[in-house]
C-alpha positions as CSV (number, residue, x, y, z in Angstrom):
1,M,64.7,-8.0,137.2
2,T,62.9,-10.2,134.9
3,D,64.1,-14.0,134.4
4,W,66.0,-13.9,131.4
5,T,68.8,-11.4,132.7
6,D,69.6,-14.4,134.8
7,K,71.1,-16.1,132.1
8,F,73.6,-13.0,131.8
9,P,77.3,-12.8,132.8
10,Q,77.9,-11.6,136.3
11,A,79.3,-8.6,134.2
12,A,76.1,-7.6,132.6
13,R,73.9,-8.7,135.7
14,D,75.8,-6.0,137.7
15,F,75.6,-3.5,135.0
16,V,71.9,-3.7,134.9
17,A,71.1,-4.8,138.9
18,G,68.6,-2.0,140.3
19,R,68.3,-0.2,136.8
20,R,65.6,-0.3,134.2
21,L,67.0,-2.0,131.3
22,D,65.9,0.3,127.9
23,E,67.3,-1.6,125.2
24,V,69.1,-4.6,123.8
25,E,71.0,-4.7,120.4
26,C,70.8,-7.9,118.9
27,I,74.3,-8.5,116.9
28,V,76.4,-10.5,114.5
29,A,79.8,-10.1,112.8
30,D,79.7,-10.0,109.1
31,I,82.5,-10.7,106.8
32,A,84.5,-7.5,107.5
33,G,83.8,-7.9,111.5
34,V,81.2,-5.2,111.3
35,A,78.3,-5.7,113.8
36,R,74.9,-5.9,112.1
37,G,71.6,-6.8,113.8
38,K,68.7,-4.7,115.3
39,A,68.4,-2.8,118.6
40,M,65.0,-3.5,120.5
41,P,62.9,-2.5,123.7
42,A,64.2,-4.8,126.4
43,S,60.7,-5.5,126.9
44,K,60.5,-6.8,123.4
45,F,63.5,-8.7,123.4
46,A,61.9,-10.6,126.9
47,R,59.2,-11.5,125.1
48,Q,60.9,-13.4,121.9
49,E,63.1,-16.3,121.1
50,Q,64.8,-15.2,118.0
51,F,64.3,-12.6,115.3
52,Y,65.3,-12.9,111.6
53,L,68.5,-11.4,109.2
54,P,68.8,-12.1,105.5
55,N,71.8,-14.7,104.8
56,S,73.1,-11.3,102.2
57,I,74.5,-9.7,104.9
58,F,77.7,-11.9,104.5
59,L,77.8,-11.1,101.1
60,Q,78.4,-7.2,101.8
61,T,81.6,-5.6,101.3
62,I,83.0,-3.1,103.0
63,T,82.0,-0.3,100.6
64,G,78.6,-1.5,101.4
65,E,78.2,-3.2,98.0
66,W,76.9,-6.6,97.1
67,A,78.9,-9.7,95.7
68,D,77.4,-12.0,93.7
69,N,76.2,-15.1,95.8
70,P,78.6,-18.2,94.2
71,S,76.0,-20.9,94.7
72,G,73.7,-18.9,92.2
73,A,70.0,-17.3,93.2
74,F,70.2,-14.0,95.2
75,T,66.9,-15.1,96.9
76,E,67.8,-13.8,100.4
77,P,66.5,-16.5,102.8
78,D,66.1,-15.4,106.5
79,M,68.1,-16.6,109.0
80,V,67.0,-17.5,112.4
81,M,69.1,-15.4,115.0
82,T,69.4,-16.7,118.7
83,P,70.7,-15.5,121.4
84,D,73.9,-16.2,123.1
85,Y,73.4,-14.8,126.5
86,S,77.1,-15.6,127.4
87,T,77.9,-13.0,125.1
88,A,75.9,-10.5,126.7
89,T,77.7,-7.5,127.8
90,A,77.1,-4.1,128.6
91,A,77.4,-0.5,126.2
92,P,78.4,1.6,128.7
93,W,78.6,5.0,126.0
94,T,75.0,5.1,125.6
95,A,72.8,7.7,127.2
96,D,70.4,5.0,127.9
97,W,71.0,1.4,129.8
98,T,71.8,-0.8,126.9
99,V,73.1,-4.3,126.8
100,Q,74.4,-6.0,123.6
101,V,74.0,-9.9,122.7
102,I,75.8,-11.7,119.9
103,H,73.5,-13.8,118.3
104,D,74.1,-17.2,116.5
105,A,72.8,-17.6,113.0
106,L,71.0,-20.5,112.4
107,D,69.7,-21.5,109.1
108,Q,65.7,-22.6,109.0
109,Q,66.3,-26.5,109.8
110,G,68.3,-24.9,113.0
111,K,71.7,-25.7,111.7
112,P,74.9,-23.2,111.8
113,V,75.2,-20.8,108.8
114,P,78.3,-22.1,107.2
115,I,79.2,-18.4,106.3
116,A,78.7,-16.4,109.1
117,P,82.6,-16.0,110.7
118,R,81.6,-16.6,114.3
119,N,80.8,-20.0,112.9
120,V,83.8,-21.0,110.6
121,L,85.6,-20.5,113.9
122,K,83.5,-22.6,115.7
123,R,83.8,-25.2,113.3
124,V,87.4,-25.1,113.3
125,V,87.9,-25.4,117.4
126,Q,85.5,-28.3,117.0
127,L,87.4,-30.5,114.3
128,Y,90.1,-30.1,117.7
129,E,87.6,-31.1,119.9
130,D,87.0,-34.2,117.7
131,K,90.9,-35.1,118.1
132,G,90.8,-34.7,121.4
133,W,92.1,-31.5,121.6
134,K,91.2,-27.8,122.9
135,P,92.6,-25.2,121.5
136,I,93.6,-21.7,123.5
137,V,94.7,-18.4,122.1
138,A,95.8,-15.5,123.4
139,P,96.0,-12.2,120.9
140,E,97.2,-8.9,121.2
141,M,95.5,-5.8,119.3
142,E,97.5,-2.8,118.4
143,F,95.6,0.1,117.3
144,F,96.1,4.1,116.1
145,L,94.4,7.1,118.2
146,V,94.5,9.6,115.5
147,A,93.3,12.8,114.6
148,R,89.4,13.5,113.4
149,N,89.7,12.5,109.7
150,I,86.4,13.7,107.9
151,D,88.3,14.1,104.2
152,P,89.4,10.7,102.8
153,N,91.7,13.0,100.6
154,Q,93.9,14.5,103.1
155,P,96.6,12.0,105.2
156,I,96.0,10.4,108.7
157,I,97.6,12.4,111.2
158,P,98.1,12.0,114.5
159,P,96.0,13.4,117.8
160,M,96.5,16.2,119.7
161,G,98.2,15.4,123.1
162,R,97.2,16.5,126.6
163,T,100.6,18.7,126.0
164,G,99.2,20.4,122.7
165,R,101.4,18.4,120.9
166,R,101.0,16.2,118.2
167,A,101.5,12.3,119.3
168,A,105.4,11.5,118.5
169,A,106.4,8.4,116.7
170,K,109.3,6.1,118.2
171,Q,107.9,6.2,121.5
172,A,107.6,2.7,121.8
173,Y,106.8,1.4,125.7
174,S,107.2,5.1,127.2
175,M,104.6,6.0,129.7
176,S,104.9,9.3,128.9
177,A,103.9,8.7,125.3
178,V,100.7,6.9,127.0
179,D,99.8,10.0,129.3
180,E,99.6,12.2,126.4
181,Y,95.9,10.6,125.3
182,G,95.4,9.0,128.9
183,K,91.6,10.0,129.0
184,V,91.0,7.8,126.2
185,I,92.9,5.3,128.0
186,D,90.6,5.4,131.2
187,D,87.8,4.9,129.2
188,I,89.3,2.4,127.6
189,Y,89.3,0.6,131.3
190,D,86.0,2.2,132.1
191,F,84.4,0.4,129.8
192,A,86.3,-2.6,129.6
193,E,85.0,-3.1,133.4
194,A,81.6,-2.3,133.0
195,Q,81.4,-5.3,129.9
196,G,83.7,-7.6,132.3
197,F,86.5,-7.7,130.1
198,E,90.3,-8.4,131.5
199,I,92.9,-6.2,130.1
200,D,96.4,-8.1,130.4
201,G,98.0,-4.8,129.6
202,I,98.3,-1.4,127.6
203,L,101.4,-0.3,126.4
204,Q,102.9,2.3,123.6
205,E,103.9,1.1,120.5
206,G,106.7,2.3,118.1
207,G,103.5,4.4,115.5
208,A,103.0,7.7,116.8
209,G,99.7,7.5,118.7
210,Q,99.8,3.8,118.3
211,V,98.6,1.2,121.5
212,E,98.7,-2.0,122.1
213,I,96.4,-4.1,124.3
214,N,97.2,-7.3,125.2
215,L,94.6,-9.8,126.4
216,N,94.6,-13.0,128.7
217,H,94.5,-16.5,126.7
218,G,91.4,-18.6,126.6
219,D,88.9,-20.4,124.2
220,P,89.3,-19.0,120.5
221,V,85.5,-17.9,120.4
222,A,84.9,-16.1,123.8
223,L,88.6,-14.3,122.9
224,A,87.2,-13.6,119.3
225,D,83.8,-12.2,121.0
226,E,86.1,-9.5,123.1
227,I,87.6,-8.3,120.4
228,F,84.5,-7.9,118.2
229,F,83.3,-5.9,121.5
230,F,86.5,-4.4,122.1
231,K,87.3,-3.0,118.4
232,R,83.5,-0.6,119.2
233,L,84.4,0.1,122.8
234,I,88.2,1.6,121.7
235,R,86.3,3.5,118.9
236,E,83.5,5.2,121.1
237,A,86.1,6.0,123.9
238,A,88.2,7.5,121.3
239,L,85.1,9.6,120.3
240,R,84.8,11.1,123.6
241,H,87.7,13.3,123.4
242,D,87.7,14.2,120.0
243,C,89.9,11.7,118.1
244,F,89.4,8.4,115.8
245,A,91.0,4.9,117.4
246,T,91.5,3.1,113.6
247,F,92.6,-0.7,113.1
248,M,93.6,-0.3,109.9
249,A,96.8,-2.1,109.1
250,K,98.6,0.7,108.0
251,P,96.7,4.5,108.9
252,I,100.1,6.5,108.5
253,E,102.3,6.8,105.8
254,G,106.4,6.1,107.2
255,E,104.9,4.7,110.5
256,P,104.7,0.9,111.5
257,G,101.7,-1.0,111.0
258,S,99.0,-2.6,113.4
259,A,99.2,-6.2,114.2
260,M,96.8,-8.8,115.9
261,H,99.7,-11.2,117.1
262,I,97.3,-14.3,118.3
263,H,99.4,-16.7,120.9
264,H,98.5,-20.5,120.4
265,S,98.8,-23.7,122.5
266,I,96.7,-26.8,122.3
267,T,95.9,-29.1,125.4
268,D,95.0,-32.5,125.6
269,L,90.9,-32.5,126.6
270,A,91.7,-35.8,129.1
271,T,94.4,-34.4,130.8
272,G,94.3,-30.8,130.3
273,K,97.9,-31.0,129.4
274,N,99.8,-28.9,127.1
275,I,100.6,-31.0,124.0
276,F,103.5,-28.8,123.1
277,S,105.4,-30.1,126.3
278,N,106.2,-33.8,127.0
279,D,106.2,-34.8,130.9
280,Q,109.9,-33.7,131.1
281,G,109.5,-30.5,129.8
282,G,110.5,-30.2,126.5
283,E,109.0,-29.8,123.2
284,T,106.8,-32.6,121.7
285,D,106.4,-33.6,117.9
286,A,103.5,-32.3,118.2
287,F,105.0,-28.7,118.8
288,M,107.1,-28.9,115.8
289,H,104.1,-30.6,113.9
290,F,102.2,-27.5,114.5
291,I,104.7,-25.0,113.6
292,A,105.4,-27.3,110.2
293,G,101.8,-26.6,109.2
294,M,102.2,-23.3,110.1
295,Q,105.0,-22.5,107.6
296,K,102.8,-24.6,104.9
297,H,99.4,-23.3,105.3
298,L,99.8,-19.7,106.0
299,P,100.1,-18.3,102.5
300,A,96.8,-20.1,101.6
301,A,95.5,-18.0,104.9
302,I,97.0,-14.6,104.1
303,A,93.8,-13.9,102.2
304,L,92.2,-13.7,105.8
305,L,94.7,-12.6,108.1
306,A,95.5,-9.5,105.5
307,P,92.0,-8.6,104.0
308,Y,91.9,-5.8,102.3
309,V,94.5,-3.7,100.0
310,N,96.1,-1.6,102.7
311,S,96.6,-4.6,104.5
312,Y,99.9,-5.5,102.6
313,R,101.5,-2.3,102.7
314,R,102.1,-3.5,106.6
315,Y,104.3,-5.9,104.8
316,V,107.0,-3.9,103.9
317,P,110.6,-4.6,105.6
318,D,111.9,-2.4,107.7
319,F,109.0,-1.3,110.0
320,A,108.9,-4.5,112.3
321,A,106.2,-6.5,110.2
322,P,107.0,-10.1,110.1
323,I,106.8,-10.7,106.4
324,N,108.2,-14.4,106.2
325,L,107.6,-17.9,107.5
326,E,111.0,-18.3,109.9
327,W,110.1,-19.6,113.3
328,G,112.0,-18.5,116.2
329,R,113.1,-18.7,120.1
330,D,112.2,-15.5,121.3
331,N,113.0,-14.1,118.0
332,R,110.6,-11.0,116.6
333,T,112.3,-10.9,113.3
334,T,110.4,-14.1,112.3
335,G,107.1,-14.4,111.4
336,L,106.2,-17.2,113.6
337,R,107.5,-16.6,117.2
338,I,108.3,-18.8,120.3
339,P,107.9,-16.6,123.3
340,I,110.0,-17.3,126.5
341,S,107.6,-19.5,129.0
342,G,107.7,-22.3,131.0
343,P,106.5,-25.9,129.4
344,E,102.9,-25.4,130.4
345,A,102.4,-22.6,128.5
346,R,104.7,-23.2,125.6
347,R,102.9,-21.6,122.5
348,V,103.2,-20.2,118.9
349,E,103.0,-16.7,118.3
350,N,101.4,-16.4,114.8
351,R,102.9,-12.6,114.3
352,L,101.4,-12.2,110.1
353,A,97.6,-11.1,111.3
354,G,97.0,-7.3,110.7
355,M,94.7,-6.0,112.8
356,D,91.9,-5.0,110.3
357,C,91.1,-9.0,110.0
358,N,88.1,-9.8,111.3
359,P,89.0,-11.6,114.5
360,Y,86.8,-14.9,114.4
361,L,88.6,-15.6,111.0
362,G,91.8,-14.7,112.0
363,I,91.9,-16.5,114.4
364,A,90.3,-19.5,112.9
365,A,92.6,-19.3,109.7
366,S,95.8,-19.5,111.9
367,L,94.7,-22.6,113.8
368,A,93.5,-24.2,110.6
369,C,97.4,-24.0,109.8
370,G,98.2,-25.4,113.0
371,Y,95.4,-28.2,112.8
372,L,96.7,-29.2,109.3
373,G,100.0,-29.6,110.7
374,L,98.9,-31.6,113.2
375,L,97.5,-34.0,111.0
376,E,100.2,-34.1,108.3
377,Q,103.0,-34.4,110.9
378,E,105.5,-33.1,109.0
379,S,108.7,-31.8,110.2
380,P,109.3,-27.5,110.1
381,R,112.4,-26.1,108.1
382,A,115.4,-25.4,111.0
383,E,114.8,-22.5,113.6
384,C,116.1,-19.3,112.2
385,L,118.7,-18.2,114.6
386,G,119.5,-14.6,113.2
387,D,117.8,-11.7,111.7
388,A,114.5,-13.4,109.7
389,Y,114.5,-10.0,107.8
390,I,118.2,-10.1,106.0
391,S,117.1,-13.3,103.8
392,Q,113.6,-12.7,102.5
393,D,111.9,-15.8,100.0
394,D,108.7,-14.8,98.1
395,E,106.6,-17.0,100.3
396,L,103.9,-15.0,101.0
397,P,101.6,-12.8,98.9
398,Y,102.0,-9.2,98.6
399,N,98.9,-8.0,97.1
400,L,94.8,-9.1,97.9
401,G,94.5,-10.9,94.5
402,D,97.4,-13.5,95.1
403,A,96.8,-14.0,98.2
404,L,92.7,-15.0,96.9
405,D,94.5,-17.0,94.5
406,L,96.5,-18.8,97.2
407,M,93.5,-19.7,99.0
408,A,91.1,-21.3,96.1
409,E,93.8,-23.0,95.0
410,S,94.1,-24.9,98.2
411,T,91.5,-27.9,98.8
412,A,93.2,-28.3,102.7
413,M,92.0,-24.3,103.9
414,R,88.9,-24.8,102.3
415,S,87.9,-28.2,103.3
416,V,88.8,-27.3,107.4
417,L,87.0,-23.5,106.7
418,G,84.2,-25.0,104.8
419,E,83.5,-24.8,101.3
420,E,80.7,-22.7,101.3
421,F,82.6,-19.9,103.1
422,A,85.6,-20.1,101.1
423,D,83.5,-19.1,98.0
424,V,81.6,-16.6,99.6
425,Y,84.6,-15.0,101.1
426,E,86.5,-15.0,97.6
427,A,83.6,-13.7,96.5
428,V,83.3,-10.5,98.7
429,K,87.1,-10.1,98.5
430,R,87.0,-10.1,94.7
431,N,84.5,-7.4,94.6
432,E,86.2,-5.0,97.0
433,Y,89.5,-5.4,94.7
434,K,87.9,-4.9,91.8
435,E,86.6,-1.5,93.4
436,F,90.1,-0.6,94.4
437,L,91.4,-1.2,91.2
438,Q,89.2,1.7,89.5
439,V,90.3,4.5,92.2
440,I,93.0,6.4,90.7
441,S,95.9,7.4,93.7
442,P,97.4,11.0,94.1
443,W,101.0,9.2,93.7
444,E,99.8,7.8,89.9
445,R,98.6,11.7,89.6
446,E,101.8,12.9,90.9
447,H,104.4,10.8,89.1
448,L,102.3,9.6,86.0
449,L,100.1,12.6,84.9
450,L,103.1,14.3,82.9
451,N,106.0,12.2,83.2
452,V,104.8,9.0,80.9
């Protein structure tokens, strides 16, 4: 074994132990959270310290088009990509022995590229650390297993289960529903174990073929890395069993959407104590300030938490979707939920993010709201003690265009995330929104063709 593999985490070292490593995938997440990069023979990777990619990968839309560079010239300078060996993990679904390594994106002067999503999250975490705080997050991942769909004109349908019947809806927490596609779940567990990821739990959600995976709490960047990896391993597990895994916010009409709930707590770097709880175990002013920041700034962050036109199909009443900025203790009708916990684990759960968001950007945007609240030291509205769905205020944008407008107008959000990143993100998403508006939907043909 060569010396460079000694830099791997234990799980990756175990994966390659006694084997000849064939290939290394050098990857970085683009604006959408898609893995971009290069694959190379392990022997070549061992001989080089970096490689290069054009910075234009962060101007590419989800459709593969290119947004205009907000800074002007489109010269596509190279970025310097350097491996973060702490992220090395197996790719256990490949035919040969392959390892994936996330790379840091630096400019040619050695500074972090400000428009790289992973660097945006690192920037927000550093803002916390500069104040003596350490953010802790715990994400939940919801997704659908669906039948293979190779014709975009056809609706997405649930997968066939082991009983020979389509996966059924309204079976939340049912163990037999999970067993219907147990072979996919088994592969997810096996892949996760090979990659060194710890799953806190897997359960059936309310939609047909909808699954939720919970991850343990930890460092925001490390957890975003895990979700980035998890999306790929889940897709690969599904493909082994003749179905697709989709992280669309709302893939099936009439079914619930898929969220990426984010739990947040903040510890004091000096003491390691949760700043949301005092010595007597009660709630602190910082806890209330964090909630107030979420209520005040989340509208400007929705463009990152709900990044596609489909994302807003999840924000509809009666489908267990959080379409408000109310907060409440153990109240799942509120957008901001305070789960039951002891003082050391007191946290705020943001239920607004969709599973379609880039995990780096979704976590960064959510933490940015809380950070601004801690600085502004304002108080939240009164706790919602009943059904938050009953009285809906139009505080949130309900389409991508309005969400981008709110983000563009927020000097506070742009400042925390970085002005250059905010400009690039808006350019990419405006391009995608424009493309969508040029598509004529079946609903329009059905109801408008002969009736207007």
